[in-house]
N, C-alpha and C positions, 0 to 999 in steps of 0.2 A: 615336340611341344612340351611346356613347362607345365606340371602337374599345378592346378589350381590349389595354392594352400589356405587353409583357413584365417581368416581377416582377424586381428588382435581387436577386441573390443574397444581399447584407448585410440584407435585409427578409423578414419570414417570411410567410405564406402568408397569414395570418388579417390581419396588416395592409393587408396587399395589397389583399385583398377588401374591406376597409373605404373603403379610400379608393377605390377603382375606382367605387364606388357614391356617391360625393359629388358633389355642384357643384362649381363653382368656388369660389363664396364659402365654402362648408362647408368645403373645403380650405385656403382662405385662413384660415377661422376656429379650424383646429387651428395654426396659427403665430400665433396670437395669444395673448397672455395681458396681463391686465390685473384690478387688483384694483377691488371693487365702488363705492369712493369714487372714483377716479380716473375710472371710466367712467360713473359718474354725473355728474361734473365736465366730460367731454367732450362728453356728449351731452345730459344731460338725464334721461337714461331709465334704469330701475332695472336691474341686469347680470342679472337672473332672466331678463328678455325676449330679452337677448341670447343666453344660454344655451339657452333654449328654442327659436332660431332655428339654431344651431349655428354662431353668429359667435364662440365664445370657445373656446378647448381648454384654456386653463388660468387659474389665479387665483393670487393670494396669499391667504392666511390670512382666512377669512372668519367665523371664529367660531360661530356657531349656526346659521348660514346655510349649512353646508356643504349638510348633508341637502337642505335644498329644492333648492340648485342642481345636486348630483347627480341630484335625482329628475326635475329639470327636463330634464335632457339627455337621460337614459335614456327617460322618458316620449315624448319627439319624434324617438326613433330615433337620437340622437348619440352619439357616446362620452363616459365620462365624465371630468370635469376632471381634470388634473394640477394638484398643489397644490404651490405652491413656496413657499421659505423659507431665510434665514441662520441658522436654527437650529442650528448645528453645536453650540452647547454647551449643548443641552439646550432645555426648553421654558418651563417655572416655575423649576425646579433647574437653576441656571448653571455649570457647569465653568469653568477658565479657559482662556481661550487656550492651546494648548499650546507656551508660549515657551521656557520653563524646564528641563522635563523631557524628559530624553535615554534615558528608558526609553519604549522605542516600544511595547511591550506595553500600558503603562499609558494610553497615547495611544490607541491603538486598541479597547482596551476603553471607554473612556470615550467614543468616537465611535459605540459601540455601542449603548451608554446613550442617548446622543443619537438614534440612530435610531430606539430603543424610543419615546422621546418623542415623535420625527416621526410615526410612524405612530398613534399614538395621539390625535395632534392631527391626523390626516389628511392630513399632510406626506408628498409623495412623492417632493420634489426638492429637495436642498438643497445652497448653494454654498458651497465651501470657498476662502479668501482664501490666495492665494499671493505677493502684491505683495512690493515690496521698497521702502520708504521711504529716498532717497537723505538728507534731512534729517531731523532731528527737529523741526524746525518744522511739521512736516506732521501732518495730525490723523490720518490712518488707519495711522500707527504701530501702533496696538495691535490690529486687524484682522490682524495678521502680518506686517506688514512692516516691523516693529523686527528681525526676526532677518535678521541680515547675512550671513551664510553660504548659499550656494543648495544646496548637498548637505546641510547638516541640516534647512534647509526641506524639501527634497524627500524628506528621510527622513520628517519630521512629514504632509508631504501623502501618502505612499505610507501610513503607518499609520492617519491620519484617514479614507480613502477606503477601505480595508479594514475598519474599523469599520462606517462607515455603509453601506455597499454589499454586504457581505457575504451570501449568500445571498437576494440581491434586496431588502434591506432597504428601502433609498431609492436614487433616482437623485444620482450628484453631479457637478456642475459646479464646475468651476475657474475662479475669476477672480483677477484682472481681466487679461484678457491683452492685452497694451499693453506694459506695464500704467502704473498710476496711480503719482506720484509721484517718478520717477526724474531729477527733478532738485531744483534747491537751491530754489526757489521752492514757491509755495501749491501745494493740490491741483490735480489735472487739470491739468495743465499740459503741455507737448508734450515731445517725446523725444528729447532732443538727443544721442543715442547714434548710434555706429555698429552695423550688423549684427552683427558679432562679437559685441559686447558683449551685445547683445541676447540671442543665442544661448548662449553661456556664463554671462551671470549672471542673466538675467532667465527665460530658457525653461527653464533647468536647473531653476529651483525648482518647476515644475508637473511634470518627468520622474517622482517617485515617483507620483504621482496618475495619471498616463497608465498607468504599469505596471501599477498595483494594479486598473485597469479604469474608470477617470473615465469617463462618460459624453459629456462635451463640456467646451466653455469657455464663460464670458461675455467678451464683449468689452469695452473701456474706451472713456471718453470722450477718446482723445487720439489723437497721430497719430503714426506712425512713419515717417520719411524722407516727409512731408509728406503721406502717406494716412492719413485717418481710420481707427481700426482698424475701427468697422463696415462697411466697402467695402474693405477691403484683401485681396486676394486671396492675397498673401505670408501672412498669418497665418492665413486660411481654409484654406492649402494645408497650412501646418504643423499643424494642428488634424487634420486628415484623417492624416497621416502619422502622426502620433504616437497619435491615440485610434482609429483604422480608419474605413473608409468612411461609415459611419453614425453618427459623431460629431455630437452636438448644438451648436450655436452659437448663444447666448442673447446677444440685444442688453442694455447696461444700460438702465437706465430711462428711457425715451423717446429712446434713442440712436439707433434711425431716423431719427425727426424733427429730430435735432441735426444731422444730415447738411446739411439744409436750413436749419433757423433757429439753428443754433449755429455750425459751420464754413466754411458757406456753399460747400460743396463740393458740393452739389447745386441745381438751379434751381428746382427747386419740392418739394411733398410727395411727388408723384408720382414726380420722378425720383429723390427720398431711398428710397423704398421698393424703385425698380429695381435701385439700385445696392447697398442693402444687402443685395436678395437674391439678386443675379446676379454682385456682386463680394465682397461678404460672407461669402455664402455663409450668411445667418443663416436659422435655424429659429423662433425664438421673437422675435417682437416684442414687447417689453415695453414695454407702458402707452404707444403712441402711437395704435395704429390705422390705422397708414400701410397694412400689409400688407393688412388686412381692404377697405380703402378702395377700395384702386389695383391688388393683383394680379390681379385677375379682369379686368379691362379690359385690364393689361398682357398678359395671355393671347391674351385677342380682337385686339388691337392688331398679336400675334406676336413681339412685343418680350420676353416671357418664354414660353418653352414649357412646354405643359400637360403633358408627360412629368416637366420640371423641378418644377413645382408638385407634381404628385401622389407625385412621390419625397419630395420635402420633407417633404410633409406624413403618406405612409406611416413616414418614418424616427421622426416623432414618435407615431405609432401604435404603432411596434414598441417604443419605450421605454416607452409605456404597458402595453403586454403585457408587456415583458419583467419591470418591476418589480408588477406583478401588478394595476393600475389598472382595466384590462379585465374581471377576473373579480370584484374586490372594489372595486367602488364608495363603498360605504358606509364606509370604511376611516375611522374617526375621528370617528363620529357616536354612539360607544356611549354611552348616559345616564351612565356613571360614569365618563369620562374624565378628568372634572377632578379628583375625588378621588385617581386613580390616577396622574396626572401629579404632583399635589404630594405623594403619600407615598411615593415610589418610594425604596428605599433607596439607591440610586446609589454601590455601593461604591469602582467605580473613578473616578468623578468627585471623590468624597472623598479617594483616593489621588493622584489628578493636582493637587487642591489643594496638599496637603503637599509634593507633589514640585516645587511652583511656588514656592516660597518659597527666596530663595538668601542665605546668610548669607556678607556679605562679611568681617566681622570680630567675634571674633578668628579670625587666621589659624592659629593653633595653640591645640589645646583648653585651654580653662581653667577647669575645674571651679568657681572661685571667683566665676566671672562665669555662665555656662550650664552645665546647665541650671537654670533657677529652683526653689531647694527648695521643697517643700510648707509650709513654716513662714514664707516669706518675707512680707515687709510690701510687698505690690505698692500701686501708684498708676500709674494709666492716664490718659493727658494725650493732647490731639492732635484736631486736625479730623475724622481718617479713626478716630476708636476706637469712634465711636459714633453721630454725628449724622444721617449719612444713609447708610443703607445701600446705595442704588444707586450710591455711589462704590466701591463693590468689585464691582457688576457689570459698570459700564462701558458702553461704547454698543455695539451688535450683542449685546445680550442677549435678542434674543428678546420672550418675555412675561413675564421676570423682573420687570418692575418693576411686574406687577400684583398680584404677591403680595411684597412688600418684607418682610413680617413674618416669612418664614420666612428671610430671609437674618440667619446668623450673623456678628454682627458683632467684632469683635477683644474688645471689653468682654464681650460674651456667653462668648465661647470662654475668655476667662481665668478668668472666674468660675466655671467648671465645677473649675478648679482652686485658684483664691484666691476662695473666695465673699466674703470680706471687702475685697477691692482696691476701693479708691477711684476716682473719677471725675472729671476736670473737662476741660471742651473745651480751655480755655488760650487758643486763639486761633482764629479762620477762615481763611480765604484772601487776605482784603485786609489794609490796613495798621493796624486797630485793635487796639491793646496793652491794652484794660482790662481783659481777662480775664486776662491775665499775671499780675498779683500775686498774685492767689487759686489759681491753680496751682501756682505754687511753694511757696505756703505749704502746699499740701496735699502736697507732695512731700516736705516738711520731715521727715514721720515715716517714710518710705518706706525699706526697705533696696532694691528693685526699682525703677525707674521705667521705665516705658516708654511709649513715645510714638510715635506714627502721624502722618505727615506725608505731604505729597505734594499731589496734582492733584486739583481735583474732577472728576465724570466727564466734566461737559459740555466740559473742556477737549482734549479729546480725540475721535477719530471722526470720521465722515464732515463735510466742510465746516467744520471746527474746526481749522484750524493757526492756531498762534500765532507772533506776530511775535519775542516774546523768551522763550522757555521757560526759566523757572528756577524752583527753590524759592520759594515766597514771603517774602519776607523777614521777615515777621511772626512765620514758624515758626522761622526761625533765632533769632530774638529770645527764643522761648519756650523753647529749648534753653538758651541763654545763662544765663537765668534761672534755670531748675531746677538746672544745675549749680553755679549761683552759691549757690542757695539752701541745697543739700545736696551737697557735695563727696564726701561718703562714699557716697552710694548707687550701686548697680550703673545706668548708664543704657542703656535697650538702645533703639535708634532704627529703626523701619520705615520707609521710604521707598517710597511708591506711586504709580505714574502710569502713563499710557497712552503713554508714551514714554520714552527713553533720556534722563536729566537728569544735570545735572554735582550732585554731592553736595558742598556747600560743606565748605571746610576746619576751620570752626570746629564743625561738627556732626561731623567725623571725629574732631576733637580730643575733643571733649568726651564721647562716644559709647565706652562700654565694650564695648558690641556695635553691629553695623549690619547691618540686612537691607535685600534690595531684593525688591518683590513686585510682581506685576503686578495688574489690578485679579482679585481670585481668583475671584470667584463666590461663589455663595450658600453655601461652605463654609468660607469664607477665613478666619472667627474661629475653628472649630476646628482649621483646619489650623495655624494661628499658635499656636495654645496647645498642643497636641501638642507643637510644634517647641520651644516654650518650658519646657514640663513636660519633658521629654527623654523622651517616651512614642514619639516620631518622631524621627530623626536628619536634620538637613537636607541633602538630596540635589539640589535643585535647583541648576542653572548658570547662569550668563548666556549666552543665546544673542547678545549684542552687547556691544559696549563700552560705560562709561559715561563721558562725556566729562572732560576734567579742567578744564574751566572753562566759565562760563557761555556764552560766547559762540561756544563750538565746538559746531556742529548737525552737522557732517559730515565724514569726511576719515579717521575712525578706524576704517578698513575694510582690512585687510591684502590682501585682494583686489588693490588700487591696482596701476598696473604699476610696475615698477621705474623709481627715478629718484634722481639725486645732488644735488637742489636743490628741497628741502633732502635730506639723507642721511637717510634714513628704515630703522631707526630710527638716531637719531644714534651717532655713533661717537666714543667719549669722545678728546678731545684736538684732534678735527677742526677747519677753519678756519668750518665754521659753526657750532660752538659760541661761536664766540667774537664771530659775527654779531650782538649783542644788538638791533639796531635794523634788523636786516632782516627782509625779510617772512617768515622763517621763525622770528623769533624769538619769534611768539603761545606759543608753548609751550615754546622753549628758554629762554626769559627765565623760564619759574615754573621751573627744575630740570626740565623731563622729557623722554624722549627719544621719547616717543610720544604723540599727541594724547587718550590714555585713559587714565584711572585704575586701571579696571577693564576687563579685556580678555574676550573670547569664550571661556567655558570657566570662567570664574571662580568660586568659589564652595568655600565650607569646610565641615566638618563638627567635629561632636564628637569624633572620631579622628583620627587620623594617617596618613596612607598615603606610604609611601617606595617610591620607583620603583628600579631597579637592573638589573644586567646586559642592557643594550639589544645586542641582537644583530641581525644581517641573514644569511640563511641563504646569498646567495651576494652576488658582488660587481659582477655585470652583469646586465642585465636586455635582452635580445633581443626586437626589433621583428617581426624577418624570424621567428625560430624561437618566437615566441609564449612566451617562458618566462614564470615568474611568481617575484616574492621574497615572503619572508615575515618582515618584521620584527616583534619580539619584545622583550618588557620584561617583569621581575618584578616585582609589585606587592606592597606588603606592609603588613598594617595593625598599625602599629608603637606605636598608641595602646591605651587601655585600654577600650573600645567595639566592637560591631559596627558596620559601616558601609559604604556603598556609593560607591566612586569612578568619574568618568568618565575616560577616556582618550582622548586623541585622535593623529591622523595626520596630519602637515602633510607637503607637498612643496614645495622650492624648486629649480626650474630656475635654474641660475645663469648659462646662455647659452643665446637661442634665435635664429637667425638669419634666422628669419620674421617674429617679431614680438616685442617687448618684451616678456620676461616678467613675471609678477606678484609680487610681494616675497614671498608665500605663497599656498600652495592649500590647504587644509583636504581631506582625502581620504575621513574617517569617524572615528566613534569606538567603542567599546567602553565596556560598565558591569560592572563587577563588584563582587559583595558578600563581604565578607571577616570573619571574626570577629578578635577580638585575638591578635595573634602569628601569625594565617594569611598565608600567601604563596602567590602563583598567578602562572602565566606568561599575560600577555595577547598574542594576536599577530592580524597583520593582512596579508592577502592584498594584493599589489600587482600589476596586470596592466598592459600596456601601454595597455589601451584607458581605463584611469582616470588617466593622463597624456596622453590625446589633446587637441586644442585646435585651433581652427579656424585658418586660416592667414590671409592676405591674401584669396586667393579665398577666400570663405566657403562660397560654391555647392559647391565639392568637397567639402564635410565636414568631420568631425573627424578629424584623422592626428597621429601622434607625429612631434616635429620632434628627431631627435636633433642635436648637434653636430657638425661636420665633425670636428674633435677632440675626441672625449668622453671620452677616457682625461684629456685635460688639464682637462677643466673638469667633474667629476663633479654629477651630480643629487645632492639630498640630502633624508633623511627627517627627519622629527621627532617621536619619541614623547613628547607630553607630557601633563598635566594641564590646560594651560590656554595660551591663544596668547602670554600674557605670558611663559611659560618659553621658546618657540620665538623670540621676540623679542630675549630676553636671550642666547640662544645664538648669533642674527646677528650682534649686537652684538659678542659674544667670537670675530667672524670663524670662525664653526661650530666652534670651539674648546671642545665641552662633549660629555659623555657621551649626551647624548639623540639628537645628530646623528649621522645611519646614513649616509655617503656609497655611492653607486653609478655605475656606469658604463650610462649609457642608449646601446646600440647600435644601429644601424640595422637 
């Protein structure tokens, strides 16, 4: 008879009692998650037999077999299965990734809808991506990594976590702690970054989720400082510090095995199980079965303590109890679940789709261009207008591709307002030009031509890095042909991709209006049409830069450390501007002072907003006294339509004697809705903690590092509509009304 061990404080009595009654193999089973197909592949056995033995604690989506598997677990006295998915965007009706919406309440409500979908489908754990893609060549940019600013990603993660997990809807796991893609190489490469950069730029993206109560993290297939994430005590301890002692750590797919078979960090599968459990603190062995096969023996050999195994399993049972799995094991087995998943109204997901459309041109309202009048003769062209609805879902769209008939394509949406709109594909994604002449001829009779260009969905996503990401040349030729055929038409161009792309100059020159959208989901067509018709105002804003040349795939993040080689942004008249043949000339030679044509926060509206009266309520911020600053600006809608503007606060540390300061650091944003002629003050509170950063001794924690002579080198705050305005102010040596200097005192 096993000795009753003391219950840990963070584990409830119910979960502990269940764990105390389990065999070693059943305890290991609670740490084992695998989908039915993978289990069949590895063992040749049906997964239902393993569930009946208590070998499996969780699985992925199993469709109509969910009821059978849950009944098998319960009938044999085992806890129900935890069902996991990546469906943060919905199940059949797919919302956009929240990349360009700065209204966090809309993001939160869209994730509430996704949680309702999840529970209807029987899903009780959803993973949220927080990664950052250093290079746009990488494929996982559209999963969340395209967002360049860690503070904004933290805000999105917080709102997403609140929406998914509020009132115990579903458990939330943040992924991938490591992270993926922090190099200029393909997906899954190692992390050549220092600990300070990891803590400030990578981990900061997860903080909002931790603060909102995320239940744990998924590890990644990378090595930080030479240690694979799945066996890294540093990452294990960080997770516990931020998410609490009961935080769940999930392996990525087959990640425990890859400690042996991939990294060569373990000498055998058994050693991989030991290192993942002991060093990595992993709770969920996803799809390798190594915990099930080896943890019982490791306990018997004395290399893993029985208490550690019991606590780990009890933490999984506690999670199941907290989100209602133990009390409602048949969640997602209702006979009408399919119809309910297909027919839900999804108002927040629709709102998120509208808020994810970014207008880049015209930068000033021009009623002669947009909105498109009801009596317009509209011609719709381009490979993304109609031919494959899945191009609007993208990768990571859960089960959306099973019901493509419900996807609203751009052509569907536009014909709601302009029923007689004509359509031709015009071209595809390869070099064939045979459809272009007919498309150009069709455009001759139009007053407005709307083109939908970009990438097919398979070009981004997991293991879908591109060696040479660019807008296909054939699509550029389509634009040229249409403009030549009908020079008087208003040409509206949409570019859609799963990564940041350069928008070629010939397209910018030809287009009267230019939009950028993500793969906007099931409601893409309706969202786009609502904006073109003027029913909705374009409120989307970029959460990353768009490079100014095809060859620039990284390096347009203003959080880079300051340097003068090259000077960034380039100062007019500097020697560097004359060095046309030096390494910095790849963007100087093209007449740019920053390698992005469009910067973070950029996006325009059908109305006009003016900023004035920038003020700071004090000239000093004292760390010792814990004082705060209030930075304010007046925002006025000077246009003829109501609209919503997004205002950003940036900080620039002019001198830091502990570490090289960054060029700019974004501190936050505010959104404000104003009627025509209306004016309001927007304010930001700045605390010393917001300016804290890690020093050379990163283990000492985040601190504020005032200058030895702070009065001689005042810090700066910038209140702007987008990052480009802050760069403009820096280029003018800070001589701009949006710049608010202050003294940071010890």
